[in-house]
N, C-alpha and C positions, 0 to 999 in steps of 0.2 A: 504494500500500500504506500503510494507516494505521499509524503507529507508536503502539503501546500502551505507555505508560510504566509501568515496574515500579519497585519499591523499589530493585532492583539497578541499573536504568537511571538513576534519579535519582542514586544514589551514584556511578555512573560519570561522570556529567556533573560533579558536584561535585568528584570526584577529578581529572578533567582540568583543572579550573580551580584546582587547588591548595588546595581547601578540604577538609581532612581531618576537621575537627570544628567544629560550629557550636554555640556556647553563648553567646557574649558579644556584646553589642551596642554596644561603643564601642572605638575604635581611634585611635591617633595616627599610624598608618602604620607605625611601628616596632614597636608591640606592641599586643596586645589586652587589654582590661580584663576582669576577672572581674565582670561586671555582675550586679546582683541585683534588677533591676526586674521587672515582671510579665512572664510568659512570652508571647511573641508567636508564634502558630502561623501558618505560611504554608501555606495550602491552595491547590492549583492549581484554577482555575475550569474547567480542561479536563476533569478527571475526578473532582474532589473529593478527590484523594489528598493527604495531608500530605507536604509537601516537607521541611520541617525546622522546628524551633522555635529561638527565640533569646531570651535574656534582654534586656529593654529596659534602656537606660541610665537611671541616676538623676541627680539634680542634682549629686551628688558626682562622678559619672563625667563629666558635662558640664564641670564646673569643671576637672577634670584635663586634659581635651582642650583646653580654651581656654588654660589656662596653658602647655601644651606648644606650642600654636600661636603664642602670643606670643613665646616663646623662639625658635622656629624662624624667625619673620619677621625677627628681627634679623640672622640669618645669610643667609637666602634672598634678601633684598632687595639684598644686597651682591654677589651673583653676577651677572656681566654677563648681560644679557637674551639674547644669542645662545647662551650656555651653558645658560641655562634652557630655551631653545628646543630645544637638542640633546637634553636629557632628555625633553622632550615628544615629540620625533621618535622616540626609542627606545620611548616608551610606545605610539605609533601602531604600531610594528612588533610590539610584544608583543600588542596588541589584534588585529592581523591574525592572529597565531599562534593566538589563542584565539577567533577569530570564530565558528567553528561551534558549539562548546559554549556559549559565552556567548549567542549568538543563540538557541540551542535553550532555554536556561534562561529567557531573556526571554520567549519564546513560551509556555513551559509555566507560568511563575509568573504572567504577566500575562494570557495568553490570546489575544494577537494571533497572526496567522498566522506560520508559520515564515519566509516571505519577508519579512514586515515586521520580525520579530525580527532577522533577519540584516541587513536594511536599517538598522535602528536602530544596530546595532553599526558598520555602515559609516559612519553619521553621526559616530560617535565618531572613527573613523579620519580622516574628512575634516576635522573641526574641529581635530584635532591637526596635520594637514598645514598647514591654514590658519595655525594659531598659530605653527608653526615659521617660516614666512615673516614673520609679524607681528613676531617677536622681533627682527628687524633693521629694523623700520619703525615704531617707537614715536616718531613725529615730533612735534616742536614747531614753532614759527614764530619767525622773526626779524622785528622791526618797526623802522621808522625812528623815532628819538626826535626830539622837537621841540627838544631841548637839544643844543647842540654838544658834541662829545666824549663822547657817551653812546651806548650800544647797549642795545636792549631785545630780549628774547626770552622765550619761554615754554617750559616743559618739563613733563613728566608724571612723577609719582612714584607708587609703589604705595601703596595705601590701608592695607593691614594684613591683618586677618582678613576673609575673605568668607564669610558664612553662606549656605548653599544649602539651601533647602527645596524638595524636588521632589515630583512627583505620580506616581501609579502607572502612568499610561498610557504614559509614556516613561521607564521606570525607570532607564535608563543614559545615554541620549543627552543629556538636559537637564543632568544633572550634569556631563558632559564639555564641553558647550557653555560652561559657566561655568568649570570648572577649567582647561581648556586655555588660555583667554585670561587668566584670573587668574594662573596660574602664570608665564606668560611676562612678564606685567606686574610680577611680583615679589611678588604677594600669596600668602598661605597660605589654605587653605580648610577649613571645617568643614561637613560635610554631614549633614543630617537627611533621609533618604529617606522615602518613604511606608511606613508600617507594613504596608501591603498587599503590598509587594514588597521585603522586607528581604534576601532571599537574593541577588538580583542585585546589591544594594549591597555585600554582603560580598564577592562575587566581584570586583567592580570594585576594591575596596580591596586585595584580595589581589594582583591583577594589577599595580596601581600600586606596591605594596610591593616586588615583584620588581625593578622598574625602579629605584625610588628607592634600595633597598638597594645595588644594583650600582653606583650613582653617588654613594653617600655623602650623599644628600640628608638634611638635618636631620629628625629625627623631629618630626612636628607639622605639616609642610607639607600633608599630606593627612589630615584628621581625619574620623572617622565617628562619629555619635551616633544610634543607632536608638531611636526612641520615638514617642510620640504627640504630641498637641497641646501637652502641657506642655513638651516639649523645644523646640518651635517658639516657645512663649511666652518661655522663658528666653533663647533666641537673639535674639528680636525686642527684648527689653528690655535687652539687654546692650550697654552703651556701649563695650565693648572690641571690638565687631563693627561697624565703620563702614558696611558694606554688607550688606544682606539681599537675596538674590535668591530670590524665592518664586514658584513655579508651582503653580496650583491654581484653585479656584473664586473667583468674585468675592467671595463672602461671606468666605472666608479672607483674600483679599487686602486687603479693607477693614480687617480686624482688624490684619493685619501692618502695613499702611501707616500706620494711625493710631498704633500702638504705636511704630514706628520714627520716625515724624514727631515724636512727642511728645518724643523725646530728640534731635531734629534730626539723626538719622542718614539714610542714603540707603537707598532701596529700589528694586529692579528687579522690577517686578510683571508677571508673565505670566499673565493670568487668563482668564476665560471668553470664548467666541466664540459668535456666532449668525449663522453665515456663509451668505451667499446667492449663488446664481448667477442672473444675469439672462439670459434666453434671448430673443433678438430674432427678428424674422421672417427675417432672413438667416442665422441660425445653421445650421451644418452638423450635422445630426442624428447623423451618424456620430461626431462629437466630443462632442456633448451627452450622449448616453446613457452611454458609459463614464465620462466625467468626473463626471457627476452621481451615478451609481450607486456608483462607488468612493468618491467624496467622502462619500456618505451611509452606506455600510455598512462601509467599510474600518475595521479595528480595532473592529468592531461599534459604530461611531459614537462611539467614546471618544477621539477626537482633539479638541483645542481648535480645530482647523481643519476639523473635519468639516462637511460641507454639511448645514445644517438646513432651508434654505428654497430653493425654486425659484420665481422670479418670471418667469412665462412670458407672452409677448404673446398676446393673445386669438386672433390669426389662426392661430397654430400650437399653441395650447394642447391641443386634442384629439389632435393627432398626437403631441405629446411625451408626453402622459399615456398614450396607448395603448402607446407604445414603452417607457415606464418600467415599466408593469405587466407587460408581456411579459418585460422583462429581469429583474424581480424574481422571476418564476416560475422562472427558470433558476438562481437562486442556490443554491449548495450550502453548507449550514450544518453544521458539525461540528468534529471535532478539528482544531485549527489546525496540528498537526504533519503533517497530511495536506495536501500542497501542491495537491491537487485541490479543496479546500474554499475558498470565498470568505470565509466569515464564521465567526469563532470565538465564544467565550462573552463575556458581560459579566464584569466583575471579581469580583462576588459577588452574593449574593441581595438585598442592600440595593439594588444597582443595578437588579436585575430589578424590585423593587417600585417604584422611581422610574419605570422605563419603563412599567409598567402604570398607574401613577397618571397619568402624562402622557397616555397614550392615553384614559383615562377622562375627564380634564379636556377634552381636545380635542373629544371627541364631545359632552360637555355644553355646550360653547360653540358648538356648531353645525357642527363639523367632520365630514366624511364620509370613512369609511375606504375607501380604494381597495384597499389590501393590508392585511388586518386585523391582522396581527401576532399575538402571543400567546407563551406560554412553551412550549418544546418538551420533550416527555417521551419516554421509551422508551430503547431501546438507543443508547448513545453520548451520551445527554444526562443521565446520572445525577447530574451535579453540580448540576443545577437552575439553571444560569446561562445556558442557551442560549435565545435568543428569535428570533422571526421579524421581520426588518426590515419596518417598516410605512411606508405612504404615506398621508397624510391631506390631503384637500382642505380648505383653511382660509383664514382671512383674517389678514392681517398684524397686525391690532390685537388678536387673541385674546390673552388674558393668557398662556396656555401657550406661544404662539408667541413671545412676547416673552422667554420664559425659556429658558435653555439646559438641555436634558435630555441627559445623557451616555449616549446610547443610539441605536440605529439607527432614528430616526423622522424622516421627511422630510415637510415641509409644502410643498404646492404651491399656488400662487395665480396669478391672472391680473392682467395690467395692460393698459391700452389707451392709444392715442395714442403720443406720442414717448418716447424712452428716458429723458428726464428724469423721467417719471412712475415708471418702474421704479427709478431711482436714489433717488427720494424714499422709496419703499417700503423699499428695501434699507437705507437709512440710518436708518429710523425704528424702531430697536431700541436698547436701552441699550449693547450691546456693539459693538466696532469692531475685530475682529481681521482676518479674511480675507474677501475678496470676489472675484467673478469675473463676467465677461460673455462670452457666446458670441455673436459677431457677425462678419460679413464686411463690415460697413459701417464705413469708416474714421472717419466723423464720429461714429458712436456710440461707437467704442472711445476716441476722443480725448475725447469728452464725459465718459465714464466715468472717465478718468484726470485730468481737469482739476480745478481748484480747486473747481468746483461739482459734482464727481463723487463717487466713493466716499469716505466718511469713514473708511475702515479703514486700518490700518497696512500691509496687503497688498492689492494690487489687481491681478488677473490678467486677461489677455485670451486667450480660447480655450484656457485650461486650467482645471482645477478649483480649489477652494479649499484642498484639503489637499495636503500635501507642500511642502517648502521646501528650497532649496539653501542650504548654509551660507555661501556667499559674500555673501548679502544679509542685512541686519539683520532679525531676526525679532521681531515684536511688534505690538501694536495700541493703539487709542485708547479713550477713554471708559471704560466699566467693564472693559475688557480691561487697563487699568492703566498704559499708556503706556511700559512698559519695552521695551528692545531688547536682544536677545541675538545671539550667533553672529557674522555677518560684518560687512562694511563698517567703520564706525568705532565699533562697539559696544564695542570694547576700552576706550574712554575712560571708561566708567562704572566700571571697575575701578581707576581711577587718580585722583589729585588733580592739578589743574592749578596751576602756579606761574608767575607772571610775574616776570621778573628784569630789573633795570636795572643796568648797569655804567657807572660814570663813569671814563673813562680820561683826563680832562683835569686841569688844575691849578686849576680853579675849581669852585664849587658853584652853578651856576645852578638856579633853582627852576622847576618846571613852571608853565605858563600865564603866564610872564613876571613872576611875583610877585617883588617886591623886599623883602628883609628885611635891612636894614643894621644891623650892630652896631658 
């Protein structure tokens, strides 16, 4: 049964999330500012309905949030890390409580399927759980000194304000990937969400406020500033913000990286992907098809880890191609709140135009449309944001194939000979986020994971390119930006390392045996 959202239904979801009124686009966690910037209207790509409007923050609002964050940091950093972790644990419990309405709001405002919306909220819960354990594991090292009577060690201290610039495609999870870690590390955060998904950001701030208020957390630990590129520019240029974590396009990341680098700040960049699956002769077709299809059409191709290219051995190429075309014919496209549908809408009509432009360029370069694609019209598609996922036979060197298009377009191509030829094709793009190989040959899988194998930050065997567990560090190389978020030791980017030496002797020997007699 398809859920048709009404004005009353929207208000019920917002009310469940504790949002009684939406007007203002800046918050310090403790209070909302009466912002007077331009009005941002959030329309759902599901049905074109207006969800809510919000006043964008101005430079004055931004300054107020930053000043409050600076004050809060002085207090927050002195709270023991396990106690900060306890507050994050409570946040996870609160998110569990709000999982259904928040997941539904994510689905409705962004357009991803309800299962994916709920899954994104689950990622928030998972990273909070990870961060709770991390709060007791912010380890340094002890080293042996070459000087007698000396001890050396290193420790980590919080940086200060972490600026978070997030994208529309994961409107809540990526924010929490950063905040959960940053908060247990002792940092405070200021968030600029995508102006395409402002309402989910307001919901997250409201949920966080409930927990922080109950624990007496200083106002300013969780800041929110809603606005466009001008807010991101202010944040990137601000020397009071030592770390900028930015998720988005490579073009945006290059601008942020250059600006932050010019002031010798730190940037954590999570940018575009051009992800491929290599399909070898020994690959199990029962695993290839669902892995490739979900990777290509999940979230309507709007994941940074979406599968863009299939590199298929010529001996199995026709068989795989036939299976893919058959699978695409079974895709159900429509309202993402209907759990029977596989594919929802693109985020907006500008994304639809980019999709059409990419298909046009692909055919002009010599690509052959196997599944033609196109914009869907008629009942259920009134928003104008629904498109048919397309498959294009192409060559890796095509200019459009080298470019990331945030839409459900899958390019398929052949390789011959050994797996090293497929790896060469896979690596021959500017981006380096996620990669995968489908094989039952141990030598091929090991070659793929070797120093001479995939040059991506993520390399999978017998699973697809999209989807990542929070326990592992997430990020990529080359034009993907080199940043790492989420698990493993990604927490270290949110802290500054300090080396300490203690002399507990009665003399002052110098390093390297240097003599300096007075």
